[in-house]
C-alpha positions as CSV (number, residue, x, y, z in Angstrom):
1,M,101.4,31.3,3.1
2,K,101.5,34.3,0.5
3,S,105.2,32.9,0.5
4,I,103.3,30.5,-1.5
5,L,100.8,31.9,-2.8
6,A,103.1,34.8,-4.7
7,M,105.7,31.4,-5.8
8,V,102.3,30.3,-8.1
9,Q,101.6,33.8,-9.2
10,R,104.9,34.1,-10.8
11,C,104.6,30.4,-12.3
12,F,101.2,31.5,-13.6
13,I,102.6,34.9,-15.3
14,R,105.7,33.4,-16.8
15,L,103.3,30.7,-18.0
16,G,101.0,34.0,-19.7
17,W,104.3,35.4,-21.2
18,V,105.6,31.8,-23.2
19,F,102.5,31.4,-24.4
20,L,102.4,34.9,-25.4
21,F,105.2,34.5,-27.3
22,A,104.5,31.3,-29.0
23,S,101.4,32.8,-30.0
24,F,103.1,36.3,-31.8
25,S,105.7,33.5,-33.3
26,A,103.2,31.2,-34.6
27,L,101.3,34.7,-35.9
28,S,104.8,35.9,-37.8
29,R,105.5,32.7,-39.0
30,G,101.7,32.5,-40.3
31,E,100.2,29.2,-40.4
32,E,100.2,27.2,-43.7
33,S,97.7,25.2,-45.1
34,W,97.6,23.4,-48.3
35,Q,95.2,21.2,-50.4
36,M,94.9,19.0,-53.4
37,V,91.8,18.3,-55.3
38,V,91.6,15.2,-58.4
39,C,88.8,15.0,-60.7
40,Q,87.9,13.4,-63.7
41,M,85.7,15.4,-66.6
42,P,85.0,14.3,-70.2
43,V,86.8,16.5,-72.6
44,K,83.8,19.2,-73.7
45,D,83.3,20.4,-69.9
46,E,86.8,20.9,-69.3
47,P,87.1,23.9,-70.5
48,A,84.6,25.2,-68.0
49,V,87.2,23.5,-65.2
50,R,90.0,26.2,-66.7
51,A,88.8,28.6,-66.7
52,V,87.5,29.2,-63.6
53,L,90.5,28.3,-61.9
54,S,93.0,30.4,-64.2
55,D,90.8,33.4,-63.6
56,P,93.5,36.1,-61.9
57,E,91.1,36.7,-59.0
58,K,89.6,33.5,-58.6
59,A,92.2,31.2,-58.5
60,G,93.5,33.2,-55.9
61,K,90.3,31.9,-53.3
62,P,91.3,28.8,-51.6
63,D,87.7,27.8,-51.7
64,T,86.9,28.4,-55.1
65,I,87.9,24.4,-56.0
66,D,83.7,24.2,-54.6
67,E,82.7,25.9,-57.6
68,V,84.3,23.8,-60.0
69,L,83.8,21.0,-58.2
70,K,79.5,21.7,-58.9
71,L,80.0,22.1,-62.7
72,H,78.4,20.4,-64.8
73,G,80.0,16.3,-65.7
74,V,83.2,17.3,-62.9
75,K,84.3,14.2,-60.9
76,K,85.6,14.3,-57.6
77,L,88.3,11.7,-57.4
78,A,89.9,12.9,-53.9
79,Q,90.5,15.9,-51.6
80,F,93.4,16.2,-49.4
81,T,94.0,19.1,-47.3
82,E,97.2,19.2,-44.8
83,N,98.1,21.9,-41.8
84,D,102.1,23.1,-41.8
85,P,102.8,20.9,-44.6
86,W,105.7,22.8,-45.7
87,Q,109.0,22.0,-43.2
88,N,111.3,19.7,-44.9
89,R,109.3,16.1,-43.8
90,R,107.2,14.2,-46.0
91,F,103.9,12.9,-45.8
92,N,101.6,10.5,-47.0
93,L,96.9,10.8,-47.7
94,K,95.5,8.4,-49.2
95,K,91.9,8.1,-50.8
96,P,90.9,4.5,-51.5
97,I,87.9,3.5,-53.8
98,G,87.5,0.1,-53.4
99,F,89.4,-3.2,-54.6
100,Q,89.3,-5.0,-57.6
101,K,89.2,-8.5,-57.4
102,E,88.8,-12.0,-59.2
103,S,87.4,-15.2,-57.1
104,G,88.0,-13.1,-53.9
105,E,91.4,-12.4,-54.4
106,T,92.5,-8.1,-54.2
107,L,94.1,-7.9,-57.7
108,L,94.5,-3.7,-57.0
109,D,94.0,-1.5,-54.9
110,L,91.8,1.4,-56.2
111,G,92.2,5.3,-55.1
112,V,94.5,8.3,-54.6
113,E,98.2,7.9,-53.6
114,I,99.8,11.1,-52.5
115,E,103.0,11.5,-51.1
116,R,104.5,15.3,-50.6
117,Q,107.9,16.7,-48.5
118,G,108.6,20.6,-49.4
119,S,109.7,23.5,-48.0
120,H,110.8,27.2,-48.5
121,D,113.7,28.8,-49.6
122,D,114.8,32.7,-51.5
123,S,113.1,30.8,-54.5
124,G,109.6,30.3,-52.9
125,L,107.7,27.1,-52.7
126,V,110.3,23.4,-54.1
127,V,107.8,20.4,-53.3
128,D,108.9,17.0,-54.1
129,S,105.9,15.2,-55.0
130,N,104.7,11.8,-56.0
131,T,101.3,11.1,-57.5
132,D,99.5,7.3,-58.3
133,V,95.9,7.4,-59.2
134,R,94.5,3.7,-59.8
135,L,90.6,3.2,-61.2
136,Q,88.6,0.7,-62.6
137,L,87.1,0.3,-66.1
138,G,84.6,-1.9,-66.6
139,R,84.7,-5.3,-64.9
140,K,88.2,-6.8,-65.3
141,E,90.3,-3.9,-66.9
142,Y,91.7,-0.9,-65.0
143,R,93.0,2.7,-66.0
144,C,96.2,4.1,-63.8
145,F,98.4,7.4,-64.2
146,H,101.1,8.8,-62.1
147,R,103.4,11.3,-61.5
148,S,106.3,11.8,-60.4
149,G,109.0,14.8,-59.8
150,M,110.2,18.0,-58.5
151,A,109.0,21.9,-58.9
152,C,108.9,25.3,-57.5
153,L,105.5,26.1,-57.0
154,P,103.7,29.3,-56.6
155,T,101.6,29.7,-53.7
156,S,98.6,31.5,-52.7
157,R,96.6,30.6,-56.2
158,W,96.0,27.1,-57.7
159,V,98.2,25.8,-59.5
160,E,97.7,22.5,-62.1
161,T,100.3,19.4,-60.9
162,G,99.2,16.7,-63.3
163,F,96.9,16.6,-66.3
164,W,96.5,13.4,-68.2
165,G,94.0,13.2,-71.0
166,D,92.5,11.6,-74.3
167,A,90.1,12.0,-77.4
168,E,87.2,11.0,-74.4
169,S,88.5,12.3,-71.2
170,V,90.4,14.4,-68.4
171,T,92.2,13.9,-65.0
172,M,93.0,16.7,-63.8
173,M,95.1,17.4,-60.1
174,W,95.1,20.9,-58.9
175,E,97.3,22.0,-55.5
176,Y,97.0,25.5,-53.5
177,S,99.6,26.4,-50.6
178,A,98.2,29.3,-48.7
179,E,101.1,31.5,-47.6
180,E,101.2,35.0,-45.7
181,K,104.9,35.8,-47.4
182,K,104.7,35.5,-51.1
183,S,107.4,37.6,-51.8
184,V,110.3,35.7,-53.9
185,V,113.6,37.5,-52.6
186,N,116.4,36.2,-54.8
187,P,115.1,33.1,-57.3
188,N,117.6,30.1,-57.0
189,P,118.5,29.8,-61.0
190,S,118.8,25.9,-60.1
191,H,114.7,26.2,-59.1
192,R,113.2,27.4,-62.2
193,S,110.7,25.4,-62.9
194,W,108.4,24.7,-66.5
195,Q,104.9,23.7,-67.1
196,I,105.6,21.0,-70.0
197,E,102.5,20.4,-71.7
198,I,103.1,17.5,-74.6
199,R,100.1,16.1,-77.7
200,L,99.9,13.2,-80.1
201,Y,98.2,12.9,-82.6
202,Q,97.4,10.7,-86.2
203,V,97.7,13.6,-88.9
204,K,97.4,13.0,-92.2
205,P,100.5,13.0,-94.2
206,E,99.6,16.5,-95.7
207,D,98.6,18.2,-92.8
208,M,102.3,17.1,-91.7
209,E,103.8,19.3,-94.6
210,V,101.0,22.6,-93.7
211,L,102.3,21.7,-90.2
212,K,106.1,21.9,-91.5
213,K,105.5,26.2,-92.1
214,S,104.7,26.5,-89.0
215,T,106.5,29.7,-87.5
216,P,106.5,30.7,-83.3
217,E,104.1,33.7,-83.8
218,T,101.7,30.9,-85.6
219,S,102.3,28.2,-83.7
220,E,99.0,28.8,-81.8
221,K,97.0,29.0,-84.8
222,A,98.4,26.0,-86.3
223,L,97.4,24.0,-83.4
224,Q,94.1,25.3,-82.9
225,W,94.0,24.3,-87.1
226,L,95.5,20.8,-86.5
227,S,93.3,20.4,-83.5
228,G,90.3,20.4,-86.3
229,R,91.4,17.8,-87.9
230,A,93.5,15.6,-86.2
231,T,92.4,12.6,-84.1
232,L,94.1,13.1,-80.6
233,W,95.6,9.9,-78.9
234,K,96.7,11.6,-75.7
235,E,97.7,14.6,-73.1
236,C,99.8,15.5,-70.3
237,R,100.2,18.6,-68.5
238,F,102.6,18.9,-65.1
239,P,105.5,20.8,-64.1
240,A,109.1,20.1,-64.2
241,M,112.6,21.5,-61.8
242,Q,116.0,22.5,-63.1
243,G,118.5,19.9,-62.9
244,N,115.7,17.2,-61.6
245,K,113.7,14.3,-63.4
246,S,110.2,14.6,-64.0
247,V,107.8,11.0,-64.8
248,W,104.5,11.0,-65.9
249,M,102.6,8.3,-67.2
250,D,98.9,6.8,-68.4
251,E,98.5,3.1,-68.2
252,H,95.7,0.9,-69.1
253,G,95.2,-3.0,-69.1
254,E,93.8,-5.9,-67.4
255,L,93.2,-8.0,-65.3
256,L,94.6,-11.3,-65.9
257,S,95.9,-12.6,-62.4
258,P,97.9,-10.8,-60.0
259,V,100.9,-9.5,-62.6
260,N,99.3,-7.4,-64.9
261,K,100.1,-9.4,-67.8
262,D,98.5,-7.6,-70.5
263,K,98.5,-3.5,-70.2
264,S,99.9,-1.1,-72.6
265,R,101.4,2.1,-71.4
266,F,102.7,5.8,-72.3
267,S,105.3,7.2,-70.5
268,V,107.1,10.5,-70.6
269,E,110.5,11.6,-68.8
270,A,111.2,15.1,-68.9
271,E,114.5,17.2,-67.0
272,F,116.4,20.2,-67.6
273,R,119.8,20.7,-68.0
274,G,122.0,23.0,-68.4
275,K,122.0,26.1,-66.9
276,G,120.9,30.0,-67.8
277,D,120.9,30.4,-72.2
278,S,122.2,26.5,-72.6
279,T,119.4,25.4,-70.9
280,H,117.9,22.3,-72.6
281,L,115.1,20.0,-73.0
282,W,115.6,16.5,-73.0
283,L,112.8,14.6,-73.4
284,D,112.2,10.1,-73.4
285,L,108.2,9.1,-74.5
286,I,107.5,5.4,-74.0
287,S,104.8,3.5,-76.1
288,Q,104.0,-0.1,-75.2
289,R,101.7,-2.3,-76.0
290,P,100.4,-6.3,-76.0
291,R,102.2,-8.5,-78.5
292,R,104.4,-5.9,-79.6
293,S,108.3,-6.9,-80.0
294,S,109.4,-4.1,-79.0
295,P,108.4,-0.2,-77.5
296,G,108.0,2.7,-79.2
297,R,110.3,5.4,-78.4
298,F,110.8,9.0,-79.1
299,H,113.4,10.8,-77.4
300,M,114.9,14.3,-78.6
301,S,116.9,17.8,-76.7
302,I,115.5,20.6,-77.7
303,V,116.4,24.6,-76.4
304,P,112.6,25.2,-75.7
305,K,111.2,28.6,-76.9
306,P,108.5,28.8,-73.7
307,G,105.2,29.8,-74.9
308,V,105.7,29.0,-78.8
309,W,104.1,25.3,-79.7
310,E,107.3,23.0,-81.3
311,F,105.5,20.5,-83.5
312,S,107.6,16.6,-84.6
313,S,107.2,13.5,-86.1
314,W,107.0,9.9,-85.1
315,S,107.7,6.7,-86.7
316,N,106.6,4.2,-84.6
317,V,103.6,4.4,-82.8
318,P,100.7,3.2,-85.2
319,E,98.0,5.4,-82.4
320,A,100.5,8.8,-83.2
321,N,102.4,10.3,-86.0
322,L,103.2,13.4,-84.7
323,V,103.8,15.0,-81.1
324,V,103.3,18.6,-80.2
325,Y,104.6,20.0,-77.1
326,R,105.6,23.7,-75.4
327,I,107.0,24.7,-71.8
328,L,106.0,28.2,-70.0
329,E,107.9,28.8,-67.2
330,I,105.6,28.4,-64.5
331,N,105.7,32.5,-62.5
332,S,105.0,33.5,-65.8
333,L,101.1,31.7,-65.2
334,K,100.7,33.5,-61.9
């Protein structure tokens, strides 16, 4: 009997050591959590949201998003959370908003659907992402937003990973990855990442001539001057990583049948090619409209100047004749 009791005690002791070892392992690894919010608001309310999430102190707190969602005009479309997401496994999350139907037939699933896969290396957190936002406009119209691509993202702070805007409203996507270990040991040049910003305007010919005189030192003031005079058509913002193609899209149309026959789509494909000082940005902008014989296209390859707004004319799209763009290194946003 004593030998049986002794054996049971030894088993419990061993189990205790296993539990203790597992606990220490989890603590040393640091359990991660991730959350993402997609929200929409009128253009006039965007600065207040950006001010909160860009504040150096507030941006580092995961619960700051609660303050944002209480701001005037902000509508939450979806909010997702996931524990220990970055184990190089792909996960999907979906927030249904409803269905668009015609004569009892579902034409479009409305909601927000995301797909993520990421892992840590010496450069930081590298994430491959895919996001689709499908919303209803009126009784038979819809609006779809899309973004996909890879980026090396900062952790333990709110990071903007998608932005779709026009003259009336904006849709924003922000993500937060909580992690104890934040230091980057040896950055991998192939994981260098940027935030791309693009705005499209309809500009008067005389104003176009003024913008040609802009220099890197005056580009910010030139954009401020332009914003008060020109009509904004589209605006986008998204991250991109060296050597990987990133895609951004804004689609609007009418649901005439299960196949969307009448739609307009504006899309951007971006890719950073080359290495070091020879890195150049490849941009392909495509505008498709109903009953238009061929899409309007803007294609260029440039050596970008981080932080500097560039101005280029676009002649074959009636909605906009000026493309304004710049890039910012992701790490400079910390």
